[in-house]
PDB file with SEQRES, HELIX, SHEET and CRYST1 records, atoms N, CA, C and O in Angstrom:
SEQRES   1 A   78  MET PRO TYR GLN TYR TRP ASP ILE ARG PRO LEU ASP VAL          
SEQRES   2 A   78  ASN HIS CYS LYS LEU THR ILE THR ALA ALA ILE THR VAL          
SEQRES   3 A   78  LEU HIS ILE GLU ILE LYS ASP GLY MET CYS LYS TYR LEU          
SEQRES   4 A   78  ASP ASN GLU ASN ASP THR GLU LEU MET HIS LEU ASN ASP          
SEQRES   5 A   78  VAL TRP LEU LYS PRO LYS LYS PHE ILE LYS VAL LYS ARG          
SEQRES   6 A   78  ASN ASN ILE ASN VAL LYS ASN TYR GLN ARG LYS LEU PRO          
HELIX    1 AA1 MET A   48  LEU A   50  5                                   3    
HELIX    2 AA2 PRO A   57  ASN A   67  1                                  11    
SHEET    1 AA1 4 TYR A   5  ASP A  12  0                                        
SHEET    2 AA1 4 HIS A  15  THR A  21 -1                                        
SHEET    3 AA1 4 VAL A  26  LYS A  32 -1                                        
SHEET    4 AA1 4 MET A  35  TYR A  38 -1                                        
CRYST1    1.000    1.000    1.000  90.00  90.00  90.00 P 1           1          
ATOM      1  N   MET A   1      10.147   6.632 -40.893  1.00  0.00           N  
ATOM      2  CA  MET A   1       9.156   7.079 -39.930  1.00  0.00           C  
ATOM      3  C   MET A   1       9.637   6.703 -38.526  1.00  0.00           C  
ATOM      4  O   MET A   1      10.020   5.556 -38.293  1.00  0.00           O  
ATOM      5  N   PRO A   2       9.621   7.652 -37.596  1.00  0.00           N  
ATOM      6  CA  PRO A   2      10.160   7.376 -36.271  1.00  0.00           C  
ATOM      7  C   PRO A   2       9.324   6.420 -35.427  1.00  0.00           C  
ATOM      8  O   PRO A   2       9.858   5.800 -34.507  1.00  0.00           O  
ATOM      9  N   TYR A   3       8.068   6.286 -35.701  1.00  0.00           N  
ATOM     10  CA  TYR A   3       7.220   5.366 -34.947  1.00  0.00           C  
ATOM     11  C   TYR A   3       6.098   4.887 -35.854  1.00  0.00           C  
ATOM     12  O   TYR A   3       5.808   5.504 -36.879  1.00  0.00           O  
ATOM     13  N   GLN A   4       5.477   3.796 -35.476  1.00  0.00           N  
ATOM     14  CA  GLN A   4       4.397   3.249 -36.282  1.00  0.00           C  
ATOM     15  C   GLN A   4       3.035   3.718 -35.807  1.00  0.00           C  
ATOM     16  O   GLN A   4       2.120   3.906 -36.609  1.00  0.00           O  
ATOM     17  N   TYR A   5       2.901   3.910 -34.484  1.00  0.00           N  
ATOM     18  CA  TYR A   5       1.587   4.198 -33.914  1.00  0.00           C  
ATOM     19  C   TYR A   5       1.765   4.784 -32.526  1.00  0.00           C  
ATOM     20  O   TYR A   5       2.720   4.445 -31.827  1.00  0.00           O  
ATOM     21  N   TRP A   6       0.867   5.653 -32.123  1.00  0.00           N  
ATOM     22  CA  TRP A   6       0.835   6.134 -30.744  1.00  0.00           C  
ATOM     23  C   TRP A   6      -0.607   6.208 -30.284  1.00  0.00           C  
ATOM     24  O   TRP A   6      -1.531   6.322 -31.089  1.00  0.00           O  
ATOM     25  N   ASP A   7      -0.782   6.141 -28.963  1.00  0.00           N  
ATOM     26  CA  ASP A   7      -2.119   6.126 -28.384  1.00  0.00           C  
ATOM     27  C   ASP A   7      -2.065   6.785 -27.010  1.00  0.00           C  
ATOM     28  O   ASP A   7      -1.139   6.539 -26.238  1.00  0.00           O  
ATOM     29  N   ILE A   8      -3.050   7.616 -26.706  1.00  0.00           N  
ATOM     30  CA  ILE A   8      -3.169   8.220 -25.380  1.00  0.00           C  
ATOM     31  C   ILE A   8      -4.480   7.754 -24.776  1.00  0.00           C  
ATOM     32  O   ILE A   8      -5.539   7.872 -25.394  1.00  0.00           O  
ATOM     33  N   ARG A   9      -4.401   7.222 -23.558  1.00  0.00           N  
ATOM     34  CA  ARG A   9      -5.598   6.749 -22.852  1.00  0.00           C  
ATOM     35  C   ARG A   9      -5.709   7.461 -21.509  1.00  0.00           C  
ATOM     36  O   ARG A   9      -4.755   7.481 -20.731  1.00  0.00           O  
ATOM     37  N   PRO A  10      -6.873   8.046 -21.237  1.00  0.00           N  
ATOM     38  CA  PRO A  10      -7.055   8.709 -19.940  1.00  0.00           C  
ATOM     39  C   PRO A  10      -7.124   7.684 -18.812  1.00  0.00           C  
ATOM     40  O   PRO A  10      -7.696   6.605 -18.967  1.00  0.00           O  
ATOM     41  N   LEU A  11      -6.531   8.043 -17.675  1.00  0.00           N  
ATOM     42  CA  LEU A  11      -6.601   7.208 -16.479  1.00  0.00           C  
ATOM     43  C   LEU A  11      -7.405   7.895 -15.385  1.00  0.00           C  
ATOM     44  O   LEU A  11      -8.074   7.240 -14.586  1.00  0.00           O  
ATOM     45  N   ASP A  12      -7.333   9.232 -15.358  1.00  0.00           N  
ATOM     46  CA  ASP A  12      -8.027  10.035 -14.359  1.00  0.00           C  
ATOM     47  C   ASP A  12      -7.890  11.494 -14.802  1.00  0.00           C  
ATOM     48  O   ASP A  12      -7.386  11.766 -15.891  1.00  0.00           O  
ATOM     49  N   VAL A  13      -8.332  12.423 -13.970  1.00  0.00           N  
ATOM     50  CA  VAL A  13      -8.165  13.839 -14.272  1.00  0.00           C  
ATOM     51  C   VAL A  13      -6.669  14.164 -14.238  1.00  0.00           C  
ATOM     52  O   VAL A  13      -5.981  13.818 -13.278  1.00  0.00           O  
ATOM     53  N   ASN A  14      -6.168  14.823 -15.278  1.00  0.00           N  
ATOM     54  CA  ASN A  14      -4.741  15.164 -15.388  1.00  0.00           C  
ATOM     55  C   ASN A  14      -3.837  13.937 -15.285  1.00  0.00           C  
ATOM     56  O   ASN A  14      -2.743  14.014 -14.726  1.00  0.00           O  
ATOM     57  N   HIS A  15      -4.289  12.817 -15.819  1.00  0.00           N  
ATOM     58  CA  HIS A  15      -3.541  11.565 -15.705  1.00  0.00           C  
ATOM     59  C   HIS A  15      -3.847  10.706 -16.928  1.00  0.00           C  
ATOM     60  O   HIS A  15      -5.010  10.411 -17.204  1.00  0.00           O  
ATOM     61  N   CYS A  16      -2.800  10.301 -17.669  1.00  0.00           N  
ATOM     62  CA  CYS A  16      -3.019   9.465 -18.850  1.00  0.00           C  
ATOM     63  C   CYS A  16      -1.819   8.557 -19.084  1.00  0.00           C  
ATOM     64  O   CYS A  16      -0.774   8.696 -18.448  1.00  0.00           O  
ATOM     65  N   LYS A  17      -1.998   7.634 -20.006  1.00  0.00           N  
ATOM     66  CA  LYS A  17      -0.933   6.718 -20.410  1.00  0.00           C  
ATOM     67  C   LYS A  17      -0.708   6.906 -21.903  1.00  0.00           C  
ATOM     68  O   LYS A  17      -1.635   6.777 -22.702  1.00  0.00           O  
ATOM     69  N   LEU A  18       0.532   7.212 -22.273  1.00  0.00           N  
ATOM     70  CA  LEU A  18       0.928   7.367 -23.668  1.00  0.00           C  
ATOM     71  C   LEU A  18       1.670   6.106 -24.081  1.00  0.00           C  
ATOM     72  O   LEU A  18       2.627   5.699 -23.422  1.00  0.00           O  
ATOM     73  N   THR A  19       1.234   5.496 -25.158  1.00  0.00           N  
ATOM     74  CA  THR A  19       1.888   4.304 -25.687  1.00  0.00           C  
ATOM     75  C   THR A  19       2.409   4.630 -27.075  1.00  0.00           C  
ATOM     76  O   THR A  19       1.660   5.094 -27.935  1.00  0.00           O  
ATOM     77  N   ILE A  20       3.700   4.385 -27.292  1.00  0.00           N  
ATOM     78  CA  ILE A  20       4.326   4.618 -28.593  1.00  0.00           C  
ATOM     79  C   ILE A  20       4.818   3.275 -29.104  1.00  0.00           C  
ATOM     80  O   ILE A  20       5.637   2.616 -28.463  1.00  0.00           O  
ATOM     81  N   THR A  21       4.319   2.881 -30.250  1.00  0.00           N  
ATOM     82  CA  THR A  21       4.728   1.622 -30.866  1.00  0.00           C  
ATOM     83  C   THR A  21       5.732   1.931 -31.964  1.00  0.00           C  
ATOM     84  O   THR A  21       5.412   2.607 -32.942  1.00  0.00           O  
ATOM     85  N   ALA A  22       6.947   1.429 -31.795  1.00  0.00           N  
ATOM     86  CA  ALA A  22       8.004   1.598 -32.786  1.00  0.00           C  
ATOM     87  C   ALA A  22       8.219   0.265 -33.491  1.00  0.00           C  
ATOM     88  O   ALA A  22       7.536  -0.717 -33.200  1.00  0.00           O  
ATOM     89  N   ALA A  23       9.157   0.237 -34.404  1.00  0.00           N  
ATOM     90  CA  ALA A  23       9.388  -0.965 -35.199  1.00  0.00           C  
ATOM     91  C   ALA A  23       9.761  -2.175 -34.346  1.00  0.00           C  
ATOM     92  O   ALA A  23       9.351  -3.296 -34.646  1.00  0.00           O  
ATOM     93  N   ILE A  24      10.534  -1.954 -33.289  1.00  0.00           N  
ATOM     94  CA  ILE A  24      11.055  -3.072 -32.515  1.00  0.00           C  
ATOM     95  C   ILE A  24      10.472  -3.161 -31.116  1.00  0.00           C  
ATOM     96  O   ILE A  24      10.513  -4.232 -30.510  1.00  0.00           O  
ATOM     97  N   THR A  25       9.931  -2.077 -30.582  1.00  0.00           N  
ATOM     98  CA  THR A  25       9.485  -2.074 -29.191  1.00  0.00           C  
ATOM     99  C   THR A  25       8.246  -1.212 -28.997  1.00  0.00           C  
ATOM    100  O   THR A  25       7.803  -0.509 -29.905  1.00  0.00           O  
ATOM    101  N   VAL A  26       7.709  -1.286 -27.807  1.00  0.00           N  
ATOM    102  CA  VAL A  26       6.575  -0.453 -27.403  1.00  0.00           C  
ATOM    103  C   VAL A  26       6.987   0.286 -26.136  1.00  0.00           C  
ATOM    104  O   VAL A  26       7.432  -0.334 -25.169  1.00  0.00           O  
ATOM    105  N   LEU A  27       6.841   1.600 -26.138  1.00  0.00           N  
ATOM    106  CA  LEU A  27       7.145   2.416 -24.966  1.00  0.00           C  
ATOM    107  C   LEU A  27       5.846   2.815 -24.296  1.00  0.00           C  
ATOM    108  O   LEU A  27       4.893   3.214 -24.965  1.00  0.00           O  
ATOM    109  N   HIS A  28       5.807   2.709 -22.978  1.00  0.00           N  
ATOM    110  CA  HIS A  28       4.647   3.127 -22.197  1.00  0.00           C  
ATOM    111  C   HIS A  28       5.101   4.248 -21.271  1.00  0.00           C  
ATOM    112  O   HIS A  28       6.039   4.078 -20.493  1.00  0.00           O  
ATOM    113  N   ILE A  29       4.437   5.388 -21.359  1.00  0.00           N  
ATOM    114  CA  ILE A  29       4.783   6.551 -20.555  1.00  0.00           C  
ATOM    115  C   ILE A  29       3.535   7.009 -19.822  1.00  0.00           C  
ATOM    116  O   ILE A  29       2.484   7.212 -20.431  1.00  0.00           O  
ATOM    117  N   GLU A  30       3.653   7.171 -18.521  1.00  0.00           N  
ATOM    118  CA  GLU A  30       2.541   7.675 -17.716  1.00  0.00           C  
ATOM    119  C   GLU A  30       2.754   9.171 -17.506  1.00  0.00           C  
ATOM    120  O   GLU A  30       3.859   9.609 -17.187  1.00  0.00           O  
ATOM    121  N   ILE A  31       1.698   9.945 -17.685  1.00  0.00           N  
ATOM    122  CA  ILE A  31       1.746  11.394 -17.529  1.00  0.00           C  
ATOM    123  C   ILE A  31       0.711  11.775 -16.479  1.00  0.00           C  
ATOM    124  O   ILE A  31      -0.462  11.418 -16.584  1.00  0.00           O  
ATOM    125  N   LYS A  32       1.170  12.514 -15.454  1.00  0.00           N  
ATOM    126  CA  LYS A  32       0.266  12.878 -14.362  1.00  0.00           C  
ATOM    127  C   LYS A  32       0.703  14.205 -13.754  1.00  0.00           C  
ATOM    128  O   LYS A  32       1.860  14.378 -13.370  1.00  0.00           O  
ATOM    129  N   ASP A  33      -0.236  15.131 -13.674  1.00  0.00           N  
ATOM    130  CA  ASP A  33       0.007  16.421 -13.024  1.00  0.00           C  
ATOM    131  C   ASP A  33       1.310  17.077 -13.475  1.00  0.00           C  
ATOM    132  O   ASP A  33       2.072  17.579 -12.648  1.00  0.00           O  
ATOM    133  N   GLY A  34       1.566  17.075 -14.772  1.00  0.00           N  
ATOM    134  CA  GLY A  34       2.738  17.750 -15.309  1.00  0.00           C  
ATOM    135  C   GLY A  34       4.044  16.996 -15.167  1.00  0.00           C  
ATOM    136  O   GLY A  34       5.109  17.572 -15.387  1.00  0.00           O  
ATOM    137  N   MET A  35       3.994  15.720 -14.803  1.00  0.00           N  
ATOM    138  CA  MET A  35       5.194  14.896 -14.664  1.00  0.00           C  
ATOM    139  C   MET A  35       5.048  13.658 -15.552  1.00  0.00           C  
ATOM    140  O   MET A  35       3.935  13.256 -15.891  1.00  0.00           O  
ATOM    141  N   CYS A  36       6.181  13.060 -15.923  1.00  0.00           N  
ATOM    142  CA  CYS A  36       6.188  11.880 -16.790  1.00  0.00           C  
ATOM    143  C   CYS A  36       7.043  10.786 -16.158  1.00  0.00           C  
ATOM    144  O   CYS A  36       8.015  11.066 -15.456  1.00  0.00           O  
ATOM    145  N   LYS A  37       6.667   9.541 -16.417  1.00  0.00           N  
ATOM    146  CA  LYS A  37       7.526   8.425 -16.015  1.00  0.00           C  
ATOM    147  C   LYS A  37       7.386   7.298 -17.021  1.00  0.00           C  
ATOM    148  O   LYS A  37       6.316   7.058 -17.582  1.00  0.00           O  
ATOM    149  N   TYR A  38       8.502   6.615 -17.231  1.00  0.00           N  
ATOM    150  CA  TYR A  38       8.548   5.452 -18.099  1.00  0.00           C  
ATOM    151  C   TYR A  38       8.005   4.274 -17.311  1.00  0.00           C  
ATOM    152  O   TYR A  38       8.423   4.034 -16.178  1.00  0.00           O  
ATOM    153  N   LEU A  39       7.086   3.549 -17.898  1.00  0.00           N  
ATOM    154  CA  LEU A  39       6.519   2.378 -17.223  1.00  0.00           C  
ATOM    155  C   LEU A  39       7.321   1.144 -17.589  1.00  0.00           C  
ATOM    156  O   LEU A  39       7.700   0.959 -18.745  1.00  0.00           O  
ATOM    157  N   ASP A  40       7.573   0.319 -16.619  1.00  0.00           N  
ATOM    158  CA  ASP A  40       8.406  -0.868 -16.753  1.00  0.00           C  
ATOM    159  C   ASP A  40       7.942  -1.771 -17.883  1.00  0.00           C  
ATOM    160  O   ASP A  40       6.756  -2.071 -18.026  1.00  0.00           O  
ATOM    161  N   ASN A  41       8.901  -2.189 -18.670  1.00  0.00           N  
ATOM    162  CA  ASN A  41       8.685  -3.206 -19.687  1.00  0.00           C  
ATOM    163  C   ASN A  41       9.615  -4.347 -19.301  1.00  0.00           C  
ATOM    164  O   ASN A  41      10.834  -4.200 -19.384  1.00  0.00           O  
ATOM    165  N   GLU A  42       9.073  -5.460 -18.887  1.00  0.00           N  
ATOM    166  CA  GLU A  42       9.886  -6.557 -18.352  1.00  0.00           C  
ATOM    167  C   GLU A  42      10.964  -7.043 -19.307  1.00  0.00           C  
ATOM    168  O   GLU A  42      11.941  -7.646 -18.862  1.00  0.00           O  
ATOM    169  N   ASN A  43      10.820  -6.801 -20.604  1.00  0.00           N  
ATOM    170  CA  ASN A  43      11.818  -7.241 -21.574  1.00  0.00           C  
ATOM    171  C   ASN A  43      12.873  -6.179 -21.843  1.00  0.00           C  
ATOM    172  O   ASN A  43      13.776  -6.405 -22.648  1.00  0.00           O  
ATOM    173  N   ASP A  44      12.781  -5.036 -21.191  1.00  0.00           N  
ATOM    174  CA  ASP A  44      13.628  -3.900 -21.505  1.00  0.00           C  
ATOM    175  C   ASP A  44      14.636  -3.634 -20.395  1.00  0.00           C  
ATOM    176  O   ASP A  44      14.328  -2.926 -19.436  1.00  0.00           O  
ATOM    177  N   THR A  45      15.831  -4.190 -20.515  1.00  0.00           N  
ATOM    178  CA  THR A  45      16.853  -3.970 -19.501  1.00  0.00           C  
ATOM    179  C   THR A  45      17.610  -2.670 -19.735  1.00  0.00           C  
ATOM    180  O   THR A  45      18.218  -2.144 -18.803  1.00  0.00           O  
ATOM    181  N   GLU A  46      17.589  -2.141 -20.950  1.00  0.00           N  
ATOM    182  CA  GLU A  46      18.305  -0.906 -21.272  1.00  0.00           C  
ATOM    183  C   GLU A  46      17.774   0.296 -20.500  1.00  0.00           C  
ATOM    184  O   GLU A  46      18.526   1.230 -20.221  1.00  0.00           O  
ATOM    185  N   LEU A  47      16.497   0.288 -20.153  1.00  0.00           N  
ATOM    186  CA  LEU A  47      15.880   1.450 -19.519  1.00  0.00           C  
ATOM    187  C   LEU A  47      15.460   1.190 -18.080  1.00  0.00           C  
ATOM    188  O   LEU A  47      14.636   1.926 -17.538  1.00  0.00           O  
ATOM    189  N   MET A  48      16.007   0.164 -17.457  1.00  0.00           N  
ATOM    190  CA  MET A  48      15.615  -0.171 -16.086  1.00  0.00           C  
ATOM    191  C   MET A  48      15.811   1.001 -15.129  1.00  0.00           C  
ATOM    192  O   MET A  48      15.037   1.166 -14.186  1.00  0.00           O  
ATOM    193  N   HIS A  49      16.843   1.818 -15.364  1.00  0.00           N  
ATOM    194  CA  HIS A  49      17.113   2.951 -14.476  1.00  0.00           C  
ATOM    195  C   HIS A  49      16.039   4.033 -14.560  1.00  0.00           C  
ATOM    196  O   HIS A  49      15.992   4.919 -13.707  1.00  0.00           O  
ATOM    197  N   LEU A  50      15.180   3.977 -15.569  1.00  0.00           N  
ATOM    198  CA  LEU A  50      14.105   4.961 -15.714  1.00  0.00           C  
ATOM    199  C   LEU A  50      12.768   4.475 -15.172  1.00  0.00           C  
ATOM    200  O   LEU A  50      11.817   5.253 -15.095  1.00  0.00           O  
ATOM    201  N   ASN A  51      12.678   3.219 -14.799  1.00  0.00           N  
ATOM    202  CA  ASN A  51      11.410   2.666 -14.324  1.00  0.00           C  
ATOM    203  C   ASN A  51      10.892   3.419 -13.109  1.00  0.00           C  
ATOM    204  O   ASN A  51      11.604   3.610 -12.123  1.00  0.00           O  
ATOM    205  N   ASP A  52       9.648   3.839 -13.200  1.00  0.00           N  
ATOM    206  CA  ASP A  52       8.939   4.468 -12.082  1.00  0.00           C  
ATOM    207  C   ASP A  52       9.637   5.700 -11.511  1.00  0.00           C  
ATOM    208  O   ASP A  52       9.517   5.971 -10.316  1.00  0.00           O  
ATOM    209  N   VAL A  53      10.362   6.451 -12.340  1.00  0.00           N  
ATOM    210  CA  VAL A  53      10.996   7.700 -11.922  1.00  0.00           C  
ATOM    211  C   VAL A  53      10.218   8.853 -12.550  1.00  0.00           C  
ATOM    212  O   VAL A  53      10.174   8.983 -13.773  1.00  0.00           O  
ATOM    213  N   TRP A  54       9.601   9.694 -11.707  1.00  0.00           N  
ATOM    214  CA  TRP A  54       8.838  10.833 -12.206  1.00  0.00           C  
ATOM    215  C   TRP A  54       9.792  11.961 -12.572  1.00  0.00           C  
ATOM    216  O   TRP A  54      10.654  12.338 -11.778  1.00  0.00           O  
ATOM    217  N   LEU A  55       9.631  12.499 -13.785  1.00  0.00           N  
ATOM    218  CA  LEU A  55      10.464  13.590 -14.275  1.00  0.00           C  
ATOM    219  C   LEU A  55       9.592  14.676 -14.887  1.00  0.00           C  
ATOM    220  O   LEU A  55       8.499  14.405 -15.385  1.00  0.00           O  
ATOM    221  N   LYS A  56      10.089  15.911 -14.844  1.00  0.00           N  
ATOM    222  CA  LYS A  56       9.416  16.985 -15.565  1.00  0.00           C  
ATOM    223  C   LYS A  56       9.582  16.706 -17.053  1.00  0.00           C  
ATOM    224  O   LYS A  56      10.577  16.100 -17.451  1.00  0.00           O  
ATOM    225  N   PRO A  57       8.627  17.134 -17.890  1.00  0.00           N  
ATOM    226  CA  PRO A  57       8.684  16.815 -19.316  1.00  0.00           C  
ATOM    227  C   PRO A  57      10.007  17.173 -19.995  1.00  0.00           C  
ATOM    228  O   PRO A  57      10.515  16.376 -20.784  1.00  0.00           O  
ATOM    229  N   LYS A  58      10.578  18.342 -19.714  1.00  0.00           N  
ATOM    230  CA  LYS A  58      11.848  18.724 -20.350  1.00  0.00           C  
ATOM    231  C   LYS A  58      12.966  17.756 -19.980  1.00  0.00           C  
ATOM    232  O   LYS A  58      13.767  17.375 -20.833  1.00  0.00           O  
ATOM    233  N   LYS A  59      13.023  17.359 -18.716  1.00  0.00           N  
ATOM    234  CA  LYS A  59      14.042  16.404 -18.271  1.00  0.00           C  
ATOM    235  C   LYS A  59      13.785  15.028 -18.882  1.00  0.00           C  
ATOM    236  O   LYS A  59      14.724  14.344 -19.288  1.00  0.00           O  
ATOM    237  N   PHE A  60      12.522  14.623 -18.947  1.00  0.00           N  
ATOM    238  CA  PHE A  60      12.163  13.335 -19.537  1.00  0.00           C  
ATOM    239  C   PHE A  60      12.602  13.285 -21.002  1.00  0.00           C  
ATOM    240  O   PHE A  60      13.154  12.282 -21.456  1.00  0.00           O  
ATOM    241  N   ILE A  61      12.353  14.372 -21.739  1.00  0.00           N  
ATOM    242  CA  ILE A  61      12.753  14.437 -23.151  1.00  0.00           C  
ATOM    243  C   ILE A  61      14.269  14.383 -23.272  1.00  0.00           C  
ATOM    244  O   ILE A  61      14.796  13.706 -24.156  1.00  0.00           O  
ATOM    245  N   LYS A  62      14.975  15.089 -22.394  1.00  0.00           N  
ATOM    246  CA  LYS A  62      16.438  15.067 -22.424  1.00  0.00           C  
ATOM    247  C   LYS A  62      16.963  13.654 -22.169  1.00  0.00           C  
ATOM    248  O   LYS A  62      17.853  13.185 -22.878  1.00  0.00           O  
ATOM    249  N   VAL A  63      16.422  12.985 -21.172  1.00  0.00           N  
ATOM    250  CA  VAL A  63      16.828  11.610 -20.867  1.00  0.00           C  
ATOM    251  C   VAL A  63      16.483  10.697 -22.035  1.00  0.00           C  
ATOM    252  O   VAL A  63      17.279   9.840 -22.418  1.00  0.00           O  
ATOM    253  N   LYS A  64      15.299  10.882 -22.597  1.00  0.00           N  
ATOM    254  CA  LYS A  64      14.868  10.076 -23.739  1.00  0.00           C  
ATOM    255  C   LYS A  64      15.833  10.234 -24.902  1.00  0.00           C  
ATOM    256  O   LYS A  64      16.197   9.251 -25.548  1.00  0.00           O  
ATOM    257  N   ARG A  65      16.247  11.461 -25.172  1.00  0.00           N  
ATOM    258  CA  ARG A  65      17.172  11.701 -26.288  1.00  0.00           C  
ATOM    259  C   ARG A  65      18.528  11.041 -26.063  1.00  0.00           C  
ATOM    260  O   ARG A  65      19.210  10.667 -27.016  1.00  0.00           O  
ATOM    261  N   ASN A  66      18.909  10.902 -24.813  1.00  0.00           N  
ATOM    262  CA  ASN A  66      20.195  10.292 -24.499  1.00  0.00           C  
ATOM    263  C   ASN A  66      20.134   8.775 -24.389  1.00  0.00           C  
ATOM    264  O   ASN A  66      21.176   8.120 -24.390  1.00  0.00           O  
ATOM    265  N   ASN A  67      18.945   8.204 -24.295  1.00  0.00           N  
ATOM    266  CA  ASN A  67      18.825   6.763 -24.057  1.00  0.00           C  
ATOM    267  C   ASN A  67      17.996   6.001 -25.081  1.00  0.00           C  
ATOM    268  O   ASN A  67      18.193   4.799 -25.258  1.00  0.00           O  
ATOM    269  N   ILE A  68      17.083   6.672 -25.750  1.00  0.00           N  
ATOM    270  CA  ILE A  68      16.162   5.961 -26.632  1.00  0.00           C  
ATOM    271  C   ILE A  68      16.155   6.601 -28.011  1.00  0.00           C  
ATOM    272  O   ILE A  68      15.989   7.814 -28.138  1.00  0.00           O  
ATOM    273  N   ASN A  69      16.330   5.800 -29.021  1.00  0.00           N  
ATOM    274  CA  ASN A  69      16.124   6.240 -30.387  1.00  0.00           C  
ATOM    275  C   ASN A  69      14.908   5.463 -30.870  1.00  0.00           C  
ATOM    276  O   ASN A  69      15.023   4.296 -31.244  1.00  0.00           O  
ATOM    277  N   VAL A  70      13.756   6.096 -30.863  1.00  0.00           N  
ATOM    278  CA  VAL A  70      12.508   5.393 -31.166  1.00  0.00           C  
ATOM    279  C   VAL A  70      12.520   4.828 -32.580  1.00  0.00           C  
ATOM    280  O   VAL A  70      11.892   3.802 -32.843  1.00  0.00           O  
ATOM    281  N   LYS A  71      13.223   5.483 -33.486  1.00  0.00           N  
ATOM    282  CA  LYS A  71      13.225   5.034 -34.871  1.00  0.00           C  
ATOM    283  C   LYS A  71      13.748   3.605 -35.003  1.00  0.00           C  
ATOM    284  O   LYS A  71      13.130   2.779 -35.676  1.00  0.00           O  
ATOM    285  N   ASN A  72      14.873   3.311 -34.371  1.00  0.00           N  
ATOM    286  CA  ASN A  72      15.387   1.943 -34.456  1.00  0.00           C  
ATOM    287  C   ASN A  72      15.722   1.359 -33.090  1.00  0.00           C  
ATOM    288  O   ASN A  72      16.249   0.250 -32.996  1.00  0.00           O  
ATOM    289  N   TYR A  73      15.417   2.103 -32.035  1.00  0.00           N  
ATOM    290  CA  TYR A  73      15.565   1.657 -30.653  1.00  0.00           C  
ATOM    291  C   TYR A  73      16.955   1.144 -30.335  1.00  0.00           C  
ATOM    292  O   TYR A  73      17.118   0.061 -29.773  1.00  0.00           O  
ATOM    293  N   GLN A  74      17.955   1.930 -30.699  1.00  0.00           N  
ATOM    294  CA  GLN A  74      19.316   1.614 -30.310  1.00  0.00           C  
ATOM    295  C   GLN A  74      19.778   2.657 -29.315  1.00  0.00           C  
ATOM    296  O   GLN A  74      19.519   3.847 -29.490  1.00  0.00           O  
ATOM    297  N   ARG A  75      20.448   2.225 -28.294  1.00  0.00           N  
ATOM    298  CA  ARG A  75      20.952   3.147 -27.285  1.00  0.00           C  
ATOM    299  C   ARG A  75      22.138   3.907 -27.861  1.00  0.00           C  
ATOM    300  O   ARG A  75      23.016   3.316 -28.489  1.00  0.00           O  
ATOM    301  N   LYS A  76      22.161   5.211 -27.647  1.00  0.00           N  
ATOM    302  CA  LYS A  76      23.284   6.013 -28.116  1.00  0.00           C  
ATOM    303  C   LYS A  76      24.506   5.699 -27.267  1.00  0.00           C  
ATOM    304  O   LYS A  76      24.405   5.548 -26.049  1.00  0.00           O  
ATOM    305  N   LEU A  77      25.636   5.605 -27.904  1.00  0.00           N  
ATOM    306  CA  LEU A  77      26.876   5.342 -27.197  1.00  0.00           C  
ATOM    307  C   LEU A  77      27.602   6.657 -26.968  1.00  0.00           C  
ATOM    308  O   LEU A  77      27.500   7.569 -27.789  1.00  0.00           O  
ATOM    309  N   PRO A  78      28.344   6.772 -25.850  1.00  0.00           N  
ATOM    310  CA  PRO A  78      29.070   8.025 -25.565  1.00  0.00           C  
ATOM    311  C   PRO A  78      30.146   8.297 -26.582  1.00  0.00           C  
ATOM    312  O   PRO A  78      30.845   9.306 -26.486  1.00  0.00           O  
TER     313      PRO A  78                                                      
END                                                                             
Protein backbone atom coordinates (compact mmCIF):
# COMPACT_ATOMS: atom_id res chain seq x y z
CA MET A 1 0.00 0.00 0.00
CA PRO A 2 1.51 3.35 -1.01
CA TYR A 3 0.24 5.22 2.04
CA GLN A 4 -1.45 4.48 5.33
CA TYR A 5 -3.78 7.46 5.64
CA TRP A 6 -4.65 10.79 4.05
CA ASP A 7 -6.66 13.76 5.27
CA ILE A 8 -7.89 17.00 3.70
CA ARG A 9 -8.72 19.95 5.94
CA PRO A 10 -10.26 23.19 4.68
CA LEU A 11 -8.40 26.40 5.53
CA ASP A 12 -10.50 28.90 3.56
CA VAL A 13 -12.40 29.16 0.27
CA ASN A 14 -10.35 27.35 -2.42
CA HIS A 15 -7.69 26.63 0.20
CA CYS A 16 -6.93 23.37 2.04
CA LYS A 17 -4.19 21.27 3.59
CA LEU A 18 -3.62 17.70 2.39
CA THR A 19 -1.79 15.40 4.79
CA ILE A 20 -0.49 12.03 3.58
CA THR A 21 0.78 9.62 6.20
CA ALA A 22 3.17 7.00 4.83
CA ALA A 23 5.04 4.24 6.61
CA ILE A 24 8.05 6.40 7.48
CA THR A 25 6.96 10.03 7.09
CA VAL A 26 4.09 12.49 6.90
CA LEU A 27 3.75 14.84 3.93
CA HIS A 28 1.88 18.13 4.27
CA ILE A 29 0.73 19.83 1.07
CA GLU A 30 -1.09 23.14 0.92
CA ILE A 31 -3.49 23.65 -1.99
CA LYS A 32 -4.77 27.12 -2.84
CA ASP A 33 -6.38 28.62 -5.93
CA GLY A 34 -5.18 25.83 -8.22
CA MET A 35 -1.59 25.79 -6.91
CA CYS A 36 0.23 23.38 -4.56
CA LYS A 37 3.17 23.70 -2.21
CA TYR A 38 5.00 21.32 0.08
CA LEU A 39 4.92 22.52 3.67
CA ASP A 40 8.17 22.42 5.61
CA ASN A 41 8.88 19.41 7.75
CA GLU A 42 11.78 20.31 10.04
CA ASN A 43 13.05 16.71 9.97
CA ASP A 44 13.03 16.50 6.18
CA THR A 45 16.25 17.71 4.58
CA GLU A 46 15.65 15.78 1.33
CA LEU A 47 12.85 18.12 0.27
CA MET A 48 14.13 21.46 1.56
CA HIS A 49 14.28 22.81 -2.01
CA LEU A 50 10.49 22.36 -2.27
CA ASN A 51 9.58 24.24 0.91
CA ASP A 52 7.11 27.05 0.32
CA VAL A 53 7.37 26.86 -3.51
CA TRP A 54 3.98 27.20 -5.23
CA LEU A 55 3.61 24.92 -8.26
CA LYS A 56 0.83 24.03 -10.66
CA PRO A 57 -0.53 20.54 -9.89
CA LYS A 58 1.04 18.89 -12.97
CA LYS A 59 4.46 20.33 -12.12
CA PHE A 60 4.04 19.40 -8.44
CA ILE A 61 3.23 15.80 -9.42
CA LYS A 62 6.24 15.69 -11.76
CA VAL A 63 8.54 16.99 -9.01
CA LYS A 64 6.98 14.58 -6.53
CA ARG A 65 7.62 11.64 -8.85
CA ASN A 66 11.25 12.64 -9.16
CA ASN A 67 11.85 13.24 -5.45
CA ILE A 68 9.40 11.31 -3.30
CA ASN A 69 8.42 7.67 -3.25
CA VAL A 70 5.57 7.70 -0.75
CA LYS A 71 5.54 3.92 -0.49
CA ASN A 72 8.94 3.72 1.18
CA TYR A 73 10.06 7.37 1.07
CA GLN A 74 13.35 6.85 -0.68
CA ARG A 75 14.68 9.48 -3.03
CA LYS A 76 15.13 8.25 -6.58
CA LEU A 77 18.71 8.31 -7.75
CA PRO A 78 19.67 9.50 -11.26
